[in-house]
N, C-alpha and C positions, 0 to 999 in steps of 0.2 A: 504494500500500500504506500509506503514511504517513497519508493522508487517511482510509482505512478504519479504521486504528488509532485516530486521533483521534475519529472518530465513535463507535466502539465504546466508548472510554473515557468520552466524554460521556454515552452512554446508561447506562453503569454508574453514574456519579455521579448522574444523574437518578433512577435506580431506588433508590439508597441514600437520597437526599434524600427521595423520595416515601414511603419506608417510615417516616420519622419524622413525616410530616404526619398530622394528625388524619383519621380516617375519617368517612364519612357527614356531611360538612359540619360536624363538631364544631369548636369553636374550641379552641385550646390551653388556655384557661381551663377549659373544660368537662372536659377530661381531668384537669386538676389539682385540680378541685373548687372553684375560685374563680369559678364561672360565675354569670351572671345567671339566676335562675329565671324562665323564661318560662311564662306562662299563656295559655290561650285566653281570649277575651273572656268567655265563659260561666263559666269557672273563676274568673276574677278577680272577677266580680260575685258569684258564690256565696261565695267566700272573704271578700269585703268585708262580706257580711251578718253573718258571725260575728265578724270582727275588722277594725274600720275602719282603713283605710290609704288613702293617696293612690294613684291609679292612673296608670301611665305606659304610653302606647301608642306603639310604634314602627310607623309606617305605612311599609311598604316594598313593593318588587316584586322578583320573582326576577331580572329583567334589570338591576336598578340596581347599577352598580359601586360607587357611594359607599355604598350600603346594605351591601354586602358588606364594604367597607373598615371601616365603622363596627363591624360584627360582629367583624372580625378584629383590630381595634386597640382602640378606645375601650371597647366592651362587654366586651372580654376583659381589661381592666385589673382586677386584684384589688380595688383601692380603689373603683373605680366599681361593680363587681359587688356588693361588700359594702354600699355606701351604697344602691344600688338595692334589694337584697333586704331590707335592714333597714327601708326607708321606703316602699316601693311594692309593689303588685302590678303586675308588668311583663308587658305583652301585646305579642306580635308579631302585627300585622295586615297580611296580604297585601292590598294595595289592589285586587288583581285576582282574589281568591279567588272560587270559584264557589258555595261553600256559603252558605246563608241564615244570617243572624244575627237571633235574636229578642231584642228588648230594648225595655223601656218600652212594651209593648203593640203594638209595630210589628215587622213582618218586613222586614228589609233584604235586598235581592237583588243579584245580579250583573247589571249592565247591559252586554250585549255590544255595544250600538250607541253607546257613548261612547268616543271616541278610537280608537286603532288596536287596542288589546288589550282594551277594555272597562274597567269600573271597578265596584267594589262600592259600593252605596248607602251603607253604613255608613261606609266610608272617606271618601266624598264629603261626607257629613254632618259627620263629625268635622273635616275640613279646610276646611269652608265652601266647597267647590267648587274650591279652589286645589290642583290635582293636580300636585305635584312631589315628588320623593323623594330622600332620606328626609325625613320630617317626624315630629315627636314631639309628642304631645298629653299635657299634664299635667292630670289631673283631681283634684279634691279628694275627701275621704272620702265625700261624698254624690254623687259622680259628676258634679259640675258642672265645666265646662271652665274651667281657669285660664289657660293659655297654649298656643300652638302655636309650636313652634320648628322652623326649617327648616335642612336641609343637614347635611353632615358636620361633626362636632365633634371636635377634639382633646381629649385627656383633661382637661387643665387647664380649658379653656373649658367642657366639658360638666359637670365637677364644680361649677363656679360656678353653672350653671343648676340642677343638682340641689339645691345648698344654698340657692339663691334660693327654690325651692319648699318644701323641707323646713323652712327657718327661717321660712317664711311672710312673707318680706320683700316678697312681691308685694302684701301688704295696705297697705304704706306707701311702696313704692319701685318705680320702673321697673326692668326687667331690666338695661338699659344702665347706669343709675346704680349698681345693686348690683354689677355686674361691674367698674365702674371703681374701686370702693372695696374690692373683695374682694382678698385676698392670694393 
């Protein structure tokens, strides 16, 4: 009977906790209004024609645990979200999406015969064929590739990367040099 009571109590606590969790894969920051504004690739390119900004592309997959952690922690940080929204058109790109992407006179398609789950040609092109997740691609205002950054990033480390790009320090310094001097 005691074990039954403990199990029941645990289930009640879990249900209460779950009721405070964001629905529909929203992050806590999205609920509070401090969220990164995510665009599709096509939306970012269209917006960039009217108002030039750098473009940030988060290349992820649905099964990637570190990608989900990046969403739940780093991208949910209000300072990160503000800096990204102020300085970038931010794109979420599923590296395994099935929908075509038309860009630069080319149609990029999903390739089912690459790897275990397939890959999208556009993600493959952006990442120069190095398919690991998460990866982040920084593009300049003219959609030219600046850098590709790999792996999960804590808030402080990621903010340094953002500032490296937005300050245009990439023109005179390596990222590692910039990070070593940044506060």
